[in-house]
C-alpha positions as CSV (number, residue, x, y, z in Angstrom):
1,M,-10.5,-31.2,-26.7
2,A,-8.8,-34.5,-28.2
3,S,-5.9,-33.4,-26.5
4,L,-7.4,-33.9,-23.2
5,V,-8.3,-37.1,-24.0
6,R,-4.9,-38.2,-25.8
7,S,-2.9,-37.1,-22.2
8,A,-5.6,-39.5,-20.2
9,T,-5.3,-42.3,-22.7
10,L,-1.6,-42.5,-24.0
11,R,-0.2,-41.5,-20.4
12,F,1.3,-45.1,-20.3
13,L,2.5,-45.6,-23.5
14,K,6.5,-44.9,-24.8
15,P,7.7,-45.3,-28.4
16,L,9.5,-48.9,-29.0
17,G,11.1,-47.7,-32.3
18,N,10.2,-48.9,-35.6
19,L,9.1,-52.9,-35.0
20,T,6.2,-54.6,-36.4
21,L,3.0,-55.0,-34.7
22,N,4.1,-58.5,-33.4
23,D,7.7,-57.7,-32.5
24,A,6.1,-54.7,-30.1
25,V,3.4,-57.3,-28.6
26,N,6.2,-59.4,-27.7
27,H,8.9,-57.0,-26.9
28,P,9.9,-57.5,-23.4
29,R,9.3,-53.8,-22.4
30,T,5.8,-54.0,-24.0
31,Q,5.1,-57.3,-21.7
32,T,6.7,-55.2,-18.7
33,Q,4.5,-52.0,-19.5
34,S,1.3,-54.7,-19.9
35,L,1.7,-56.0,-16.3
36,R,2.6,-52.4,-14.9
37,A,-0.8,-51.4,-16.6
38,F,-2.3,-54.3,-15.2
39,S,-1.4,-53.4,-11.5
40,T,-1.9,-50.0,-12.0
41,T,-4.9,-48.0,-10.1
42,L,-7.0,-46.1,-12.5
43,S,-9.8,-43.7,-11.6
44,P,-13.7,-44.5,-13.1
45,P,-14.2,-42.4,-16.6
46,S,-15.4,-38.9,-15.8
47,K,-17.9,-36.6,-17.3
48,A,-16.6,-33.3,-17.6
49,V,-17.7,-29.6,-18.8
50,V,-15.1,-28.5,-21.0
51,Y,-14.1,-25.8,-23.5
52,E,-11.9,-25.4,-26.2
53,Q,-11.6,-21.7,-26.6
54,H,-12.5,-18.8,-24.8
55,G,-16.1,-17.0,-25.3
56,P,-19.6,-17.2,-24.0
57,P,-19.7,-19.8,-22.0
58,D,-22.9,-21.0,-23.0
59,R,-21.5,-21.6,-26.7
60,V,-18.2,-23.1,-26.0
61,T,-19.0,-25.1,-22.9
62,R,-19.9,-28.8,-23.7
63,V,-20.5,-32.3,-22.0
64,I,-17.7,-35.2,-22.9
65,Q,-16.4,-38.4,-21.6
66,L,-12.8,-38.2,-20.0
67,P,-11.0,-42.2,-20.2
68,P,-9.6,-43.4,-16.9
69,V,-6.5,-41.9,-15.8
70,E,-3.7,-42.9,-13.2
71,V,-4.1,-42.8,-9.6
72,K,-0.3,-42.6,-8.6
73,E,0.9,-43.1,-5.1
74,N,0.8,-39.6,-4.0
75,D,-2.8,-38.9,-5.7
76,V,-6.1,-39.1,-4.1
77,C,-9.3,-39.9,-6.6
78,V,-12.1,-38.0,-5.6
79,K,-15.8,-38.5,-7.0
80,M,-16.9,-35.1,-7.0
81,L,-20.7,-34.5,-5.2
82,A,-21.0,-30.9,-6.2
83,A,-19.5,-27.6,-7.4
84,P,-20.7,-23.8,-7.8
85,I,-21.2,-21.9,-11.3
86,N,-19.7,-18.5,-9.7
87,P,-19.1,-15.5,-11.7
88,S,-15.1,-15.7,-11.9
89,D,-16.1,-19.2,-13.4
90,I,-17.6,-17.5,-16.1
91,N,-15.0,-14.9,-16.6
92,R,-12.6,-17.6,-16.9
93,I,-14.3,-19.4,-19.6
94,E,-14.7,-15.8,-21.5
95,G,-10.8,-15.5,-21.2
96,V,-11.2,-12.1,-19.3
97,Y,-10.0,-13.5,-15.8
98,P,-6.6,-12.5,-14.9
99,V,-5.7,-15.9,-14.0
100,R,-7.2,-18.8,-15.7
101,P,-6.0,-22.4,-17.0
102,Q,-4.8,-23.5,-20.6
103,V,-7.2,-24.2,-22.9
104,P,-8.9,-26.9,-23.9
105,A,-10.1,-27.3,-20.0
106,V,-12.3,-28.4,-17.7
107,G,-14.4,-25.4,-16.1
108,G,-15.0,-24.6,-12.6
109,Y,-12.7,-23.6,-9.5
110,E,-14.0,-24.9,-6.3
111,G,-16.7,-27.5,-4.9
112,V,-16.6,-30.6,-2.6
113,G,-16.0,-34.6,-3.1
114,E,-16.0,-37.8,-1.8
115,V,-12.8,-39.5,-1.9
116,H,-13.1,-42.6,-4.1
117,S,-9.4,-44.1,-3.9
118,V,-5.7,-42.7,-2.6
119,G,-2.2,-43.9,-3.6
120,A,0.0,-45.9,-2.0
121,A,1.7,-43.0,-0.3
122,V,-1.5,-41.0,1.0
123,K,-1.6,-40.5,4.3
124,G,-4.9,-38.9,6.3
125,L,-7.5,-39.8,3.8
126,L,-9.3,-42.4,3.0
127,P,-11.9,-43.7,0.7
128,G,-15.6,-42.2,1.8
129,D,-13.9,-39.0,3.3
130,L,-15.5,-35.7,2.5
131,V,-12.9,-33.3,1.0
132,I,-12.9,-29.7,-1.0
133,P,-9.7,-28.7,-3.2
134,S,-8.1,-25.9,-0.8
135,P,-6.9,-24.0,-2.1
136,P,-9.5,-24.0,-4.7
137,S,-8.1,-26.0,-7.9
138,F,-9.3,-25.8,-11.6
139,G,-11.4,-28.2,-13.3
140,T,-14.2,-29.0,-10.6
141,W,-17.2,-29.4,-13.2
142,Q,-16.4,-33.1,-13.7
143,T,-17.5,-36.6,-11.5
144,Y,-14.0,-37.7,-11.0
145,I,-10.9,-35.9,-10.5
146,V,-7.4,-37.4,-9.9
147,K,-4.6,-34.9,-7.8
148,D,-1.9,-35.1,-5.5
149,Q,-3.3,-35.4,-1.8
150,S,-1.7,-32.0,-1.1
151,V,-4.7,-30.6,-3.1
152,W,-7.5,-32.4,-0.8
153,Y,-8.7,-31.0,2.8
154,K,-10.9,-33.1,4.9
155,I,-13.8,-31.6,6.3
156,N,-16.4,-32.2,8.4
157,K,-18.7,-35.3,6.7
158,N,-21.9,-33.5,8.1
159,S,-21.4,-30.0,6.2
160,P,-24.6,-29.5,3.9
161,L,-23.6,-30.2,0.6
162,E,-23.9,-27.0,-1.0
163,Y,-22.2,-25.1,1.5
164,A,-19.4,-27.1,1.3
165,A,-19.3,-26.8,-2.3
166,T,-19.4,-22.8,-2.0
167,I,-17.7,-22.4,1.2
168,T,-14.2,-21.1,0.1
169,V,-14.7,-18.5,-2.7
170,N,-17.6,-16.0,-1.3
171,P,-17.8,-16.5,2.5
172,L,-13.9,-16.7,2.6
173,T,-13.7,-13.5,0.8
174,A,-16.2,-11.7,3.3
175,L,-14.3,-13.3,6.2
176,R,-11.1,-11.8,5.4
177,M,-12.1,-8.3,4.1
178,L,-13.7,-8.1,7.5
179,E,-10.3,-8.9,9.0
180,D,-7.8,-7.9,6.8
181,F,-7.9,-3.7,6.9
182,V,-9.5,-2.5,9.6
183,T,-9.5,-3.3,13.2
184,L,-12.9,-3.6,14.2
185,N,-14.8,-3.9,17.3
186,K,-17.8,-4.6,18.7
187,G,-20.2,-1.5,18.2
188,D,-18.2,-0.4,15.1
189,T,-19.6,0.2,11.8
190,I,-19.5,-1.1,7.9
191,V,-21.2,-0.1,4.9
192,Q,-21.2,-1.6,1.5
193,N,-22.9,-1.7,-1.6
194,G,-24.2,-5.1,-3.7
195,A,-25.7,-6.5,-0.3
196,T,-27.6,-8.9,-2.1
197,S,-24.9,-10.5,-3.5
198,I,-23.3,-13.9,-2.0
199,V,-20.3,-12.3,-0.3
200,G,-22.7,-9.2,0.8
201,Q,-25.1,-11.9,2.7
202,C,-22.1,-13.1,4.8
203,I,-21.0,-10.0,5.6
204,I,-23.7,-9.2,6.7
205,Q,-24.0,-12.3,8.8
206,L,-20.2,-11.9,9.9
207,A,-20.6,-9.0,11.0
208,H,-23.9,-9.3,13.0
209,H,-22.2,-12.2,14.5
210,R,-19.5,-10.1,16.0
211,G,-21.9,-7.3,16.7
212,I,-20.7,-4.8,14.1
213,H,-23.1,-2.7,12.4
214,N,-24.0,-2.9,9.1
215,I,-25.4,-0.4,6.1
216,N,-26.3,-1.6,3.4
217,I,-27.2,-0.3,-0.4
218,I,-29.1,-1.9,-2.9
219,R,-29.8,-1.1,-6.4
220,D,-33.4,0.0,-6.9
221,R,-35.5,-2.9,-8.0
222,T,-39.1,-4.3,-8.1
223,G,-39.8,-5.9,-4.8
224,S,-37.0,-3.6,-3.0
225,D,-39.1,-4.3,0.1
226,E,-39.1,-7.7,0.4
227,V,-35.1,-7.7,-0.1
228,K,-34.6,-5.1,2.5
229,E,-36.8,-7.1,4.9
230,K,-34.8,-10.6,3.8
231,L,-31.3,-8.5,4.7
232,K,-32.6,-7.4,7.9
233,N,-33.8,-11.1,8.5
234,L,-30.0,-11.8,8.5
235,G,-28.9,-9.7,10.9
236,A,-28.7,-5.9,8.4
237,D,-29.2,-2.4,10.3
238,E,-29.6,-0.5,7.7
239,V,-30.6,-1.3,3.8
240,F,-30.8,1.4,1.7
241,T,-31.9,1.7,-2.2
242,E,-29.3,4.0,-4.4
243,S,-32.1,6.5,-5.5
244,Q,-32.8,6.8,-1.3
245,L,-29.3,8.2,-0.9
246,E,-29.9,11.3,-3.6
247,V,-29.1,13.7,-0.3
248,K,-26.6,15.6,0.6
249,N,-26.1,13.9,4.2
250,V,-26.8,10.7,4.0
251,K,-25.5,9.8,7.8
252,G,-28.5,12.1,8.5
253,L,-30.4,8.9,7.4
254,L,-28.7,6.6,10.1
255,S,-30.5,6.4,13.4
256,G,-27.5,6.4,16.5
257,I,-25.3,4.3,14.3
258,P,-21.6,5.5,14.6
259,E,-20.0,6.3,11.3
260,P,-18.4,3.5,9.2
261,A,-14.4,3.0,9.3
262,L,-14.7,0.4,6.6
263,G,-16.6,0.1,3.3
264,F,-16.8,-2.7,0.7
265,N,-17.7,-2.1,-3.0
266,C,-18.3,-4.5,-5.7
267,V,-20.3,-2.8,-8.3
268,G,-18.2,0.6,-8.9
269,G,-19.6,3.9,-10.4
270,N,-22.2,5.8,-8.3
271,A,-22.6,2.8,-6.0
272,A,-18.9,2.9,-4.7
273,S,-19.4,7.1,-4.4
274,L,-22.3,6.2,-1.9
275,V,-20.2,4.0,0.1
276,L,-17.8,6.6,0.4
277,K,-20.1,9.2,1.4
278,F,-21.0,7.7,4.5
279,L,-17.2,6.6,5.5
280,G,-16.1,8.5,8.4
281,R,-12.6,10.5,8.7
282,G,-9.8,8.0,7.8
283,G,-12.2,5.2,6.4
284,T,-11.1,2.7,4.1
285,M,-13.2,1.4,1.0
286,V,-12.0,-2.4,0.0
287,T,-13.3,-2.6,-3.7
288,Y,-13.2,-6.5,-4.7
289,G,-15.5,-6.3,-8.1
290,G,-16.7,-3.9,-10.7
291,M,-20.4,-5.3,-11.6
292,S,-20.8,-2.2,-13.1
293,K,-18.0,-1.7,-15.1
294,K,-17.9,1.7,-14.3
295,P,-15.1,3.4,-12.9
296,I,-14.5,4.7,-9.3
297,T,-14.7,8.4,-9.0
298,V,-13.3,9.8,-5.4
299,S,-13.4,13.4,-5.1
300,T,-10.2,15.5,-4.1
301,S,-12.0,16.6,-1.2
302,S,-12.5,13.1,0.0
303,F,-8.9,12.5,0.0
304,I,-7.5,15.9,1.6
305,F,-10.5,16.4,4.5
306,K,-11.4,12.8,5.3
307,D,-8.4,11.1,4.3
308,L,-10.0,8.0,3.0
309,S,-8.1,5.2,1.6
310,L,-8.8,2.9,-1.2
311,R,-8.0,-1.0,-1.2
312,G,-8.2,-4.0,-3.6
313,F,-8.9,-7.6,-2.3
314,W,-8.4,-10.4,-4.8
315,L,-9.0,-14.0,-2.9
316,Q,-6.9,-15.7,-5.1
317,N,-4.0,-13.6,-4.3
318,W,-4.5,-13.8,-0.9
319,M,-4.7,-17.9,-0.7
320,S,-1.3,-18.6,-2.2
321,T,0.2,-21.9,-1.1
322,E,1.8,-20.7,2.0
323,R,-1.1,-19.5,3.4
324,A,-3.2,-23.0,2.6
325,K,-3.4,-24.3,6.3
326,E,-4.5,-20.6,7.5
327,C,-7.2,-21.2,4.7
328,R,-8.6,-24.4,6.0
329,V,-8.9,-23.4,9.5
330,L,-11.0,-20.3,8.5
331,I,-13.0,-22.6,6.1
332,D,-13.6,-25.0,9.4
333,S,-15.0,-22.3,11.2
334,L,-17.1,-20.9,8.4
335,L,-18.3,-24.1,7.9
336,D,-19.8,-24.4,11.6
337,L,-21.5,-21.7,11.1
338,A,-23.2,-22.9,8.2
339,R,-24.0,-25.8,10.0
340,E,-25.3,-23.9,13.0
341,G,-27.7,-21.8,10.8
342,K,-25.9,-18.5,11.6
343,L,-24.4,-18.6,8.0
344,K,-27.0,-19.1,5.2
345,Y,-27.7,-17.8,1.7
346,E,-30.0,-18.7,-1.4
347,M,-28.5,-21.9,-3.7
348,E,-30.5,-24.0,-6.3
349,L,-28.7,-27.4,-6.7
350,V,-29.0,-28.6,-10.5
351,P,-28.6,-31.9,-11.9
352,F,-25.3,-32.0,-13.8
353,D,-27.6,-33.2,-16.8
354,N,-29.4,-29.9,-16.2
355,F,-25.8,-27.9,-16.8
356,N,-27.0,-25.8,-19.8
357,A,-30.1,-24.5,-17.6
358,A,-27.5,-23.4,-14.9
359,I,-25.3,-21.9,-17.1
360,D,-28.0,-20.0,-18.7
361,K,-29.4,-19.0,-15.3
362,A,-25.8,-18.2,-13.8
363,L,-25.6,-15.5,-17.0
364,G,-28.8,-14.1,-15.9
365,K,-30.5,-15.1,-19.0
366,R,-33.5,-16.0,-17.0
367,G,-33.6,-12.9,-14.6
368,S,-32.5,-13.0,-11.1
369,Q,-31.5,-16.5,-9.6
370,P,-30.2,-18.1,-6.7
371,K,-26.5,-19.2,-6.9
372,Q,-26.3,-22.4,-9.3
373,V,-24.6,-25.4,-7.7
374,I,-24.1,-28.5,-10.1
375,N,-25.0,-31.5,-8.0
376,F,-23.3,-34.5,-9.9
377,Q,-25.5,-37.0,-7.9
378,L,-28.7,-36.1,-9.2
């Protein structure tokens, strides 16, 4: 981690050769550098969650103080307000995610902050503006971030803090999957497993908002009736536990809902097979996760006689810099829905000082918990 500190504190220093201390202090170049240093805009010191090696997040992360860094003419210094702990954040720290920052690194990938200061050449952003990194950017688990103005996107200042912090990764995944694979019209049907996940809840609400029927599969658990009721209150048409679908004809369980043309899988294993059983001829199943860590098995007859298609979706691949502008328009529409109460999911705002407890909850060490969102203001 010393390299993180060194890179920040030694940014302005340049070698002056083999001079004595007095020569160096009185050297014209040193005096010029000193004048520049005094005139340079610096960020405040930052408090950050860092990791120096990959491994279990509850073991390899720690909170440290980082020194001020220079705010260059095209830079924006943002005071972070909130940032979530996503499963992909955990995977990056573990070293198993396909794309991850080089260690040592600051954790976090999305979040929301307030502009603290701007460089001389920055246009369109002012101190006090509410911004998110768009596309998301590594290192959001810290109190102050300095990055080029192109990274930051100004959002409506009335956006709910916890939704602004989490709007990109999960809700945008749900929206893109509904739009990118099959043309859905009002009255059509989709089916998904992992319906209690944030992406799953967003799919239910976005589909319901568009008049699209949705069939949802959840794992067997204590209190499943309460879970079903919660999902139906969000707009779910049907909710089944996996054991309820251990019948030959799952479609016989539906009451007048058309066969799904599109399915979503984030679990794998048997849960993915159940999605496939619901799909109609020519249907498509999109996989965006594999929580069970079990492979997807497809019968030969499903390919031959139902002509099913299997696709994959990875948001980070979709959100190339060329599509950043499109991402931002979609984010605005999602935040509009959140402000109107038409898009909601359960979260827990956790003070930054309680980060260790939040990471334990995110790792499932304290049972089923809402999404953990670090609040840097508390």
